[in-house]
N, CA, C and O atoms as a GROMACS GRO file, in nm:
protein
  472
    1UNK      N    1   7.307 -15.766  -1.120
    1UNK     CA    2   7.212 -15.700  -1.033
    1UNK      C    3   7.074 -15.700  -1.099
    1UNK      O    4   7.062 -15.680  -1.220
    2UNK      N    5   6.976 -15.722  -1.020
    2UNK     CA    6   6.840 -15.726  -1.074
    2UNK      C    7   6.772 -15.592  -1.057
    2UNK      O    8   6.819 -15.504  -0.985
    3UNK      N    9   6.660 -15.578  -1.125
    3UNK     CA   10   6.580 -15.457  -1.112
    3UNK      C   11   6.485 -15.465  -0.993
    3UNK      O   12   6.409 -15.372  -0.969
    4UNK      N   13   6.488 -15.575  -0.920
    4UNK     CA   14   6.393 -15.597  -0.811
    4UNK      C   15   6.444 -15.543  -0.678
    4UNK      O   16   6.380 -15.566  -0.575
    5UNK      N   17   6.556 -15.474  -0.676
    5UNK     CA   18   6.605 -15.412  -0.553
    5UNK      C   19   6.684 -15.506  -0.464
    5UNK      O   20   6.704 -15.475  -0.346
    6UNK      N   21   6.730 -15.618  -0.515
    6UNK     CA   22   6.802 -15.712  -0.431
    6UNK      C   23   6.950 -15.676  -0.417
    6UNK      O   24   7.019 -15.733  -0.332
    7UNK      N   25   7.000 -15.585  -0.497
    7UNK     CA   26   7.140 -15.547  -0.487
    7UNK      C   27   7.164 -15.470  -0.357
    7UNK      O   28   7.073 -15.410  -0.299
    8UNK      N   29   7.288 -15.472  -0.314
    8UNK     CA   30   7.324 -15.402  -0.192
    8UNK      C   31   7.331 -15.253  -0.219
    8UNK      O   32   7.397 -15.207  -0.313
    9UNK      N   33   7.263 -15.178  -0.136
    9UNK     CA   34   7.269 -15.032  -0.143
    9UNK      C   35   7.321 -14.981  -0.010
    9UNK      O   36   7.267 -15.017   0.095
   10UNK      N   37   7.424 -14.900  -0.011
   10UNK     CA   38   7.476 -14.850   0.116
   10UNK      C   39   7.374 -14.761   0.186
   10UNK      O   40   7.295 -14.690   0.123
   11UNK      N   41   7.376 -14.767   0.316
   11UNK     CA   42   7.284 -14.686   0.396
   11UNK      C   43   7.314 -14.539   0.378
   11UNK      O   44   7.430 -14.499   0.366
   12UNK      N   45   7.211 -14.460   0.374
   12UNK     CA   46   7.230 -14.316   0.370
   12UNK      C   47   7.192 -14.253   0.504
   12UNK      O   48   7.210 -14.133   0.525
   13UNK      N   49   7.139 -14.334   0.594
   13UNK     CA   50   7.096 -14.284   0.724
   13UNK      C   51   7.142 -14.380   0.833
   13UNK      O   52   7.124 -14.502   0.823
   14UNK      N   53   7.201 -14.324   0.937
   14UNK     CA   54   7.256 -14.403   1.047
   14UNK      C   55   7.193 -14.358   1.178
   14UNK      O   56   7.177 -14.238   1.202
   15UNK      N   57   7.159 -14.453   1.262
   15UNK     CA   58   7.122 -14.425   1.401
   15UNK      C   59   7.228 -14.492   1.486
   15UNK      O   60   7.234 -14.615   1.495
   16UNK      N   61   7.310 -14.411   1.549
   16UNK     CA   62   7.418 -14.462   1.633
   16UNK      C   63   7.378 -14.441   1.779
   16UNK      O   64   7.352 -14.329   1.821
   17UNK      N   65   7.374 -14.549   1.854
   17UNK     CA   66   7.324 -14.547   1.991
   17UNK      C   67   7.440 -14.563   2.088
   17UNK      O   68   7.509 -14.664   2.088
   18UNK      N   69   7.461 -14.462   2.171
   18UNK     CA   70   7.568 -14.463   2.271
   18UNK      C   71   7.506 -14.485   2.408
   18UNK      O   72   7.424 -14.406   2.455
   19UNK      N   73   7.547 -14.596   2.474
   19UNK     CA   74   7.492 -14.629   2.606
   19UNK      C   75   7.592 -14.607   2.719
   19UNK      O   76   7.556 -14.618   2.836
   20UNK      N   77   7.715 -14.577   2.684
   20UNK     CA   78   7.820 -14.564   2.786
   20UNK      C   79   7.860 -14.418   2.799
   20UNK      O   80   7.844 -14.339   2.705
   21UNK      N   81   7.912 -14.382   2.912
   21UNK     CA   82   7.956 -14.244   2.932
   21UNK      C   83   8.103 -14.227   2.901
   21UNK      O   84   8.174 -14.325   2.877
   22UNK      N   85   8.148 -14.103   2.901
   22UNK     CA   86   8.288 -14.073   2.872
   22UNK      C   87   8.386 -14.143   2.966
   22UNK      O   88   8.499 -14.173   2.926
   23UNK      N   89   8.346 -14.168   3.088
   23UNK     CA   90   8.434 -14.232   3.186
   23UNK      C   91   8.454 -14.380   3.160
   23UNK      O   92   8.538 -14.442   3.226
   24UNK      N   93   8.381 -14.440   3.065
   24UNK     CA   94   8.390 -14.584   3.040
   24UNK      C   95   8.514 -14.622   2.960
   24UNK      O   96   8.539 -14.740   2.936
   25UNK      N   97   8.590 -14.523   2.919
   25UNK     CA   98   8.711 -14.550   2.842
   25UNK      C   99   8.705 -14.483   2.706
   25UNK      O  100   8.613 -14.406   2.678
   26UNK      N  101   8.803 -14.511   2.622
   26UNK     CA  102   8.813 -14.441   2.493
   26UNK      C  103   8.708 -14.484   2.390
   26UNK      O  104   8.696 -14.420   2.285
   27UNK      N  105   8.633 -14.589   2.416
   27UNK     CA  106   8.534 -14.638   2.320
   27UNK      C  107   8.426 -14.537   2.287
   27UNK      O  108   8.385 -14.525   2.171
   28UNK      N  109   8.381 -14.464   2.386
   28UNK     CA  110   8.276 -14.363   2.364
   28UNK      C  111   8.325 -14.255   2.268
   28UNK      O  112   8.256 -14.222   2.171
   29UNK      N  113   8.442 -14.200   2.294
   29UNK     CA  114   8.496 -14.095   2.209
   29UNK      C  115   8.522 -14.148   2.068
   29UNK      O  116   8.497 -14.077   1.970
   30UNK      N  117   8.571 -14.270   2.056
   30UNK     CA  118   8.595 -14.329   1.926
   30UNK      C  119   8.467 -14.349   1.848
   30UNK      O  120   8.463 -14.326   1.727
   31UNK      N  121   8.362 -14.390   1.916
   31UNK     CA  122   8.231 -14.408   1.852
   31UNK      C  123   8.181 -14.275   1.796
   31UNK      O  124   8.125 -14.270   1.686
   32UNK      N  125   8.200 -14.168   1.873
   32UNK     CA  126   8.155 -14.036   1.829
   32UNK      C  127   8.240 -13.984   1.713
   32UNK      O  128   8.188 -13.913   1.626
   33UNK      N  129   8.367 -14.016   1.711
   33UNK     CA  130   8.451 -13.979   1.596
   33UNK      C  131   8.404 -14.052   1.470
   33UNK      O  132   8.403 -13.994   1.361
   34UNK      N  133   8.365 -14.178   1.485
   34UNK     CA  134   8.309 -14.252   1.371
   34UNK      C  135   8.182 -14.184   1.320
   34UNK      O  136   8.161 -14.173   1.199
   35UNK      N  137   8.098 -14.140   1.412
   35UNK     CA  138   7.975 -14.070   1.373
   35UNK      C  139   8.008 -13.943   1.296
   35UNK      O  140   7.945 -13.914   1.194
   36UNK      N  141   8.105 -13.869   1.343
   36UNK     CA  142   8.147 -13.747   1.276
   36UNK      C  143   8.192 -13.776   1.133
   36UNK      O  144   8.154 -13.704   1.040
   37UNK      N  145   8.272 -13.880   1.115
   37UNK     CA  146   8.321 -13.914   0.982
   37UNK      C  147   8.209 -13.960   0.889
   37UNK      O  148   8.212 -13.930   0.770
   38UNK      N  149   8.113 -14.033   0.942
   38UNK     CA  150   7.997 -14.071   0.860
   38UNK      C  151   7.921 -13.947   0.813
   38UNK      O  152   7.880 -13.939   0.697
   39UNK      N  153   7.903 -13.851   0.902
   39UNK     CA  154   7.833 -13.727   0.865
   39UNK      C  155   7.912 -13.651   0.760
   39UNK      O  156   7.856 -13.600   0.663
   40UNK      N  157   8.042 -13.645   0.778
   40UNK     CA  158   8.127 -13.576   0.680
   40UNK      C  159   8.124 -13.645   0.543
   40UNK      O  160   8.149 -13.582   0.441
   41UNK      N  161   8.094 -13.774   0.543
   41UNK     CA  162   8.087 -13.851   0.418
   41UNK      C  163   7.951 -13.839   0.350
   41UNK      O  164   7.928 -13.900   0.245
   42UNK      N  165   7.862 -13.761   0.408
   42UNK     CA  166   7.733 -13.738   0.345
   42UNK      C  167   7.617 -13.819   0.399
   42UNK      O  168   7.505 -13.806   0.348
   43UNK      N  169   7.640 -13.901   0.499
   43UNK     CA  170   7.532 -13.977   0.559
   43UNK      C  171   7.453 -13.891   0.657
   43UNK      O  172   7.508 -13.801   0.720
   44UNK      N  173   7.325 -13.919   0.668
   44UNK     CA  174   7.248 -13.858   0.776
   44UNK      C  175   7.278 -13.940   0.901
   44UNK      O  176   7.260 -14.062   0.901
   45UNK      N  177   7.324 -13.874   1.006
   45UNK     CA  178   7.361 -13.944   1.129
   45UNK      C  179   7.283 -13.885   1.245
   45UNK      O  180   7.286 -13.765   1.272
   46UNK      N  181   7.212 -13.974   1.313
   46UNK     CA  182   7.146 -13.938   1.437
   46UNK      C  183   7.217 -14.013   1.548
   46UNK      O  184   7.222 -14.136   1.548
   47UNK      N  185   7.272 -13.939   1.642
   47UNK     CA  186   7.337 -13.997   1.759
   47UNK      C  187   7.236 -13.997   1.872
   47UNK      O  188   7.186 -13.892   1.913
   48UNK      N  189   7.206 -14.116   1.922
   48UNK     CA  190   7.112 -14.128   2.033
   48UNK      C  191   7.190 -14.166   2.158
   48UNK      O  192   7.258 -14.268   2.161
   49UNK      N  193   7.179 -14.084   2.260
   49UNK     CA  194   7.243 -14.110   2.388
   49UNK      C  195   7.138 -14.162   2.484
   49UNK      O  196   7.039 -14.094   2.512
   50UNK      N  197   7.160 -14.284   2.536
   50UNK     CA  198   7.068 -14.342   2.633
   50UNK      C  199   7.148 -14.398   2.750
   50UNK      O  200   7.271 -14.405   2.745
   51UNK      N  201   7.078 -14.436   2.853
   51UNK     CA  202   7.138 -14.491   2.974
   51UNK      C  203   7.250 -14.398   3.020
   51UNK      O  204   7.232 -14.277   3.022
   52UNK      N  205   7.366 -14.454   3.057
   52UNK     CA  206   7.476 -14.370   3.104
   52UNK      C  207   7.537 -14.284   2.994
   52UNK      O  208   7.612 -14.191   3.022
   53UNK      N  209   7.505 -14.314   2.870
   53UNK     CA  210   7.556 -14.236   2.758
   53UNK      C  211   7.508 -14.093   2.757
   53UNK      O  212   7.570 -14.008   2.693
   54UNK      N  213   7.398 -14.063   2.827
   54UNK     CA  214   7.346 -13.926   2.825
   54UNK      C  215   7.447 -13.826   2.878
   54UNK      O  216   7.442 -13.708   2.843
   55UNK      N  217   7.538 -13.871   2.962
   55UNK     CA  218   7.639 -13.777   3.016
   55UNK      C  219   7.730 -13.724   2.906
   55UNK      O  220   7.787 -13.616   2.922
   56UNK      N  221   7.745 -13.795   2.796
   56UNK     CA  222   7.828 -13.748   2.685
   56UNK      C  223   7.761 -13.637   2.606
   56UNK      O  224   7.826 -13.571   2.525
   57UNK      N  225   7.632 -13.614   2.630
   57UNK     CA  226   7.559 -13.507   2.561
   57UNK      C  227   7.546 -13.381   2.647
   57UNK      O  228   7.488 -13.282   2.603
   58UNK      N  229   7.600 -13.386   2.767
   58UNK     CA  230   7.599 -13.267   2.854
   58UNK      C  231   7.702 -13.169   2.799
   58UNK      O  232   7.814 -13.209   2.766
   59UNK      N  233   7.666 -13.044   2.790
   59UNK     CA  234   7.755 -12.940   2.737
   59UNK      C  235   7.889 -12.942   2.810
   59UNK      O  236   7.894 -12.942   2.932
   60UNK      N  237   7.996 -12.944   2.731
   60UNK     CA  238   8.131 -12.939   2.786
   60UNK      C  239   8.186 -13.071   2.836
   60UNK      O  240   8.300 -13.074   2.883
   61UNK      N  241   8.111 -13.179   2.828
   61UNK     CA  242   8.159 -13.304   2.886
   61UNK      C  243   8.255 -13.380   2.795
   61UNK      O  244   8.345 -13.448   2.843
   62UNK      N  245   8.236 -13.370   2.663
   62UNK     CA  246   8.318 -13.448   2.570
   62UNK      C  247   8.327 -13.373   2.438
   62UNK      O  248   8.226 -13.352   2.371
   63UNK      N  249   8.448 -13.333   2.401
   63UNK     CA  250   8.462 -13.253   2.279
   63UNK      C  251   8.419 -13.329   2.154
   63UNK      O  252   8.379 -13.267   2.056
   64UNK      N  253   8.428 -13.462   2.157
   64UNK     CA  254   8.387 -13.541   2.040
   64UNK      C  255   8.238 -13.528   2.011
   64UNK      O  256   8.196 -13.537   1.896
   65UNK      N  257   8.157 -13.507   2.114
   65UNK     CA  258   8.014 -13.487   2.091
   65UNK      C  259   7.991 -13.356   2.017
   65UNK      O  260   7.915 -13.352   1.920
   66UNK      N  261   8.056 -13.250   2.061
   66UNK     CA  262   8.044 -13.121   1.994
   66UNK      C  263   8.096 -13.129   1.851
   66UNK      O  264   8.038 -13.070   1.760
   67UNK      N  265   8.205 -13.200   1.831
   67UNK     CA  266   8.262 -13.215   1.699
   67UNK      C  267   8.168 -13.291   1.606
   67UNK      O  268   8.155 -13.256   1.488
   68UNK      N  269   8.103 -13.393   1.657
   68UNK     CA  270   8.005 -13.468   1.576
   68UNK      C  271   7.888 -13.378   1.539
   68UNK      O  272   7.840 -13.382   1.426
   69UNK      N  273   7.842 -13.298   1.634
   69UNK     CA  274   7.732 -13.206   1.606
   69UNK      C  275   7.772 -13.103   1.500
   69UNK      O  276   7.694 -13.073   1.410
   70UNK      N  277   7.891 -13.051   1.512
   70UNK     CA  278   7.941 -12.953   1.414
   70UNK      C  279   7.952 -13.013   1.274
   70UNK      O  280   7.938 -12.941   1.175
   71UNK      N  281   7.975 -13.144   1.265
   71UNK     CA  282   7.985 -13.212   1.136
   71UNK      C  283   7.849 -13.243   1.076
   71UNK      O  284   7.839 -13.290   0.963
   72UNK      N  285   7.743 -13.218   1.155
   72UNK     CA  286   7.608 -13.239   1.103
   72UNK      C  287   7.529 -13.350   1.169
   72UNK      O  288   7.415 -13.376   1.130
   73UNK      N  289   7.586 -13.416   1.268
   73UNK     CA  290   7.511 -13.520   1.338
   73UNK      C  291   7.398 -13.457   1.420
   73UNK      O  292   7.417 -13.354   1.485
   74UNK      N  293   7.283 -13.519   1.416
   74UNK     CA  294   7.173 -13.480   1.503
   74UNK      C  295   7.198 -13.545   1.639
   74UNK      O  296   7.232 -13.663   1.646
   75UNK      N  297   7.183 -13.470   1.745
   75UNK     CA  298   7.207 -13.521   1.879
   75UNK      C  299   7.073 -13.542   1.948
   75UNK      O  300   7.002 -13.447   1.980
   76UNK      N  301   7.041 -13.669   1.970
   76UNK     CA  302   6.919 -13.707   2.040
   76UNK      C  303   6.956 -13.762   2.178
   76UNK      O  304   7.054 -13.835   2.192
   77UNK      N  305   6.879 -13.726   2.278
   77UNK     CA  306   6.905 -13.772   2.414
   77UNK      C  307   6.775 -13.827   2.472
   77UNK      O  308   6.672 -13.760   2.470
   78UNK      N  309   6.781 -13.948   2.522
   78UNK     CA  310   6.663 -14.013   2.579
   78UNK      C  311   6.616 -13.938   2.703
   78UNK      O  312   6.688 -13.926   2.802
   79UNK      N  313   6.494 -13.889   2.695
   79UNK     CA  314   6.437 -13.810   2.805
   79UNK      C  315   6.429 -13.892   2.935
   79UNK      O  316   6.457 -13.839   3.042
   80UNK      N  317   6.392 -14.018   2.926
   80UNK     CA  318   6.380 -14.104   3.044
   80UNK      C  319   6.516 -14.121   3.111
   80UNK      O  320   6.527 -14.111   3.233
   81UNK      N  321   6.620 -14.148   3.030
   81UNK     CA  322   6.755 -14.166   3.086
   81UNK      C  323   6.805 -14.039   3.154
   81UNK      O  324   6.871 -14.045   3.258
   82UNK      N  325   6.772 -13.924   3.095
   82UNK     CA  326   6.808 -13.796   3.159
   82UNK      C  327   6.745 -13.785   3.297
   82UNK      O  328   6.812 -13.755   3.396
   83UNK      N  329   6.615 -13.810   3.302
   83UNK     CA  330   6.542 -13.798   3.428
   83UNK      C  331   6.595 -13.895   3.533
   83UNK      O  332   6.607 -13.860   3.650
   84UNK      N  333   6.628 -14.016   3.492
   84UNK     CA  334   6.680 -14.116   3.585
   84UNK      C  335   6.814 -14.076   3.645
   84UNK      O  336   6.852 -14.127   3.750
   85UNK      N  337   6.884 -13.987   3.579
   85UNK     CA  338   7.015 -13.942   3.627
   85UNK      C  339   7.010 -13.801   3.685
   85UNK      O  340   7.114 -13.740   3.712
   86UNK      N  341   6.890 -13.749   3.704
   86UNK     CA  342   6.874 -13.617   3.765
   86UNK      C  343   6.918 -13.504   3.674
   86UNK      O  344   6.954 -13.396   3.722
   87UNK      N  345   6.915 -13.527   3.543
   87UNK     CA  346   6.954 -13.425   3.446
   87UNK      C  347   6.832 -13.376   3.370
   87UNK      O  348   6.728 -13.442   3.368
   88UNK      N  349   6.844 -13.259   3.308
   88UNK     CA  350   6.737 -13.211   3.221
   88UNK      C  351   6.796 -13.149   3.096
   88UNK      O  352   6.918 -13.138   3.082
   89UNK      N  353   6.710 -13.109   3.007
   89UNK     CA  354   6.753 -13.058   2.877
   89UNK      C  355   6.837 -12.932   2.885
   89UNK      O  356   6.918 -12.906   2.796
   90UNK      N  357   6.821 -12.854   2.990
   90UNK     CA  358   6.892 -12.726   2.998
   90UNK      C  359   7.044 -12.742   3.002
   90UNK      O  360   7.116 -12.650   2.965
   91UNK      N  361   7.092 -12.856   3.046
   91UNK     CA  362   7.237 -12.877   3.054
   91UNK      C  363   7.298 -12.944   2.932
   91UNK      O  364   7.419 -12.971   2.930
   92UNK      N  365   7.217 -12.970   2.831
   92UNK     CA  366   7.267 -13.041   2.713
   92UNK      C  367   7.345 -12.950   2.619
   92UNK      O  368   7.332 -12.827   2.623
   93UNK      N  369   7.424 -13.012   2.536
   93UNK     CA  370   7.496 -12.944   2.429
   93UNK      C  371   7.397 -12.863   2.345
   93UNK      O  372   7.289 -12.914   2.316
   94UNK      N  373   7.430 -12.741   2.306
   94UNK     CA  374   7.338 -12.664   2.221
   94UNK      C  375   7.302 -12.744   2.095
   94UNK      O  376   7.389 -12.802   2.030
   95UNK      N  377   7.175 -12.746   2.063
   95UNK     CA  378   7.126 -12.819   1.947
   95UNK      C  379   7.081 -12.960   1.978
   95UNK      O  380   7.009 -13.021   1.899
   96UNK      N  381   7.122 -13.014   2.092
   96UNK     CA  382   7.077 -13.147   2.132
   96UNK      C  383   6.931 -13.138   2.175
   96UNK      O  384   6.886 -13.034   2.225
   97UNK      N  385   6.858 -13.245   2.156
   97UNK     CA  386   6.719 -13.244   2.200
   97UNK      C  387   6.680 -13.375   2.263
   97UNK      O  388   6.723 -13.482   2.220
   98UNK      N  389   6.599 -13.365   2.364
   98UNK     CA  390   6.548 -13.484   2.432
   98UNK      C  391   6.438 -13.546   2.345
   98UNK      O  392   6.355 -13.476   2.288
   99UNK      N  393   6.439 -13.679   2.338
   99UNK     CA  394   6.342 -13.751   2.257
   99UNK      C  395   6.277 -13.861   2.340
   99UNK      O  396   6.330 -13.906   2.441
  100UNK      N  397   6.162 -13.902   2.294
  100UNK     CA  398   6.089 -14.015   2.352
  100UNK      C  399   6.118 -14.139   2.268
  100UNK      O  400   6.161 -14.128   2.153
  101UNK      N  401   6.095 -14.254   2.324
  101UNK     CA  402   6.123 -14.379   2.254
  101UNK      C  403   6.033 -14.399   2.132
  101UNK      O  404   6.070 -14.473   2.041
  102UNK      N  405   5.917 -14.336   2.128
  102UNK     CA  406   5.830 -14.348   2.010
  102UNK      C  407   5.901 -14.291   1.887
  102UNK      O  408   5.890 -14.346   1.777
  103UNK      N  409   5.972 -14.180   1.903
  103UNK     CA  410   6.046 -14.121   1.792
  103UNK      C  411   6.163 -14.210   1.750
  103UNK      O  412   6.193 -14.223   1.632
  104UNK      N  413   6.228 -14.269   1.849
  104UNK     CA  414   6.339 -14.360   1.819
  104UNK      C  415   6.287 -14.482   1.743
  104UNK      O  416   6.348 -14.525   1.645
  105UNK      N  417   6.176 -14.538   1.788
  105UNK     CA  418   6.118 -14.655   1.721
  105UNK      C  419   6.082 -14.622   1.576
  105UNK      O  420   6.105 -14.704   1.487
  106UNK      N  421   6.027 -14.506   1.552
  106UNK     CA  422   5.993 -14.466   1.416
  106UNK      C  423   6.119 -14.456   1.330
  106UNK      O  424   6.118 -14.495   1.213
  107UNK      N  425   6.226 -14.406   1.387
  107UNK     CA  426   6.353 -14.396   1.314
  107UNK      C  427   6.406 -14.535   1.279
  107UNK      O  428   6.449 -14.559   1.166
  108UNK      N  429   6.404 -14.626   1.376
  108UNK     CA  430   6.454 -14.762   1.355
  108UNK      C  431   6.378 -14.831   1.241
  108UNK      O  432   6.436 -14.912   1.168
  109UNK      N  433   6.252 -14.799   1.226
  109UNK     CA  434   6.169 -14.864   1.123
  109UNK      C  435   6.181 -14.800   0.985
  109UNK      O  436   6.124 -14.852   0.889
  110UNK      N  437   6.253 -14.689   0.973
  110UNK     CA  438   6.274 -14.630   0.841
  110UNK      C  439   6.354 -14.727   0.756
  110UNK      O  440   6.452 -14.785   0.804
  111UNK      N  441   6.314 -14.748   0.630
  111UNK     CA  442   6.378 -14.852   0.548
  111UNK      C  443   6.527 -14.832   0.519
  111UNK      O  444   6.597 -14.930   0.497
  112UNK      N  445   6.576 -14.710   0.519
  112UNK     CA  446   6.717 -14.689   0.485
  112UNK      C  447   6.807 -14.670   0.607
  112UNK      O  448   6.924 -14.637   0.591
  113UNK      N  449   6.755 -14.690   0.726
  113UNK     CA  450   6.832 -14.667   0.848
  113UNK      C  451   6.909 -14.792   0.888
  113UNK      O  452   6.857 -14.904   0.887
  114UNK      N  453   7.035 -14.771   0.924
  114UNK     CA  454   7.118 -14.876   0.983
  114UNK      C  455   7.144 -14.834   1.126
  114UNK      O  456   7.179 -14.719   1.153
  115UNK      N  457   7.126 -14.929   1.218
  115UNK     CA  458   7.142 -14.902   1.361
  115UNK      C  459   7.270 -14.967   1.410
  115UNK      O  460   7.296 -15.084   1.383
  116UNK      N  461   7.350 -14.890   1.482
  116UNK     CA  462   7.471 -14.941   1.545
  116UNK      C  463   7.461 -14.908   1.693
  116UNK      O  464   7.436 -14.794   1.731
  117UNK      N  465   7.480 -15.007   1.776
  117UNK     CA  466   7.464 -14.993   1.922
  117UNK      C  467   7.600 -15.003   1.989
  117UNK      O  468   7.674 -15.098   1.963
  118UNK      N  469   7.633 -14.907   2.074
  118UNK     CA  470   7.759 -14.912   2.150
  118UNK      C  471   7.730 -14.899   2.297
  118UNK      O  472   7.823 -14.900   2.379
   0.00000   0.00000   0.00000
């Protein structure tokens, strides 16, 4: 390994993007369980719900979302996707917050962030 930073360093920050809703099958819940385990392992995990995925951030819709939040995952919900589906922040899981794409873009550009899209 060199001193120039070329060695592999595991990510300490994850942005996990969920685009599908709970009704799309077990993949959504499995993705959220993975997020929970990453958070439990000490990674910073931001879960971003966009498109139809925003329904998984509605309070009471999916226990895996609440479990991920309890494990320390930050719950981000795309404000535009909420509006397109006739939803607003008041119905979201406690602690979830609506975000704009400018904040998401800034996160993606952080040097230690790894992005996973589902």
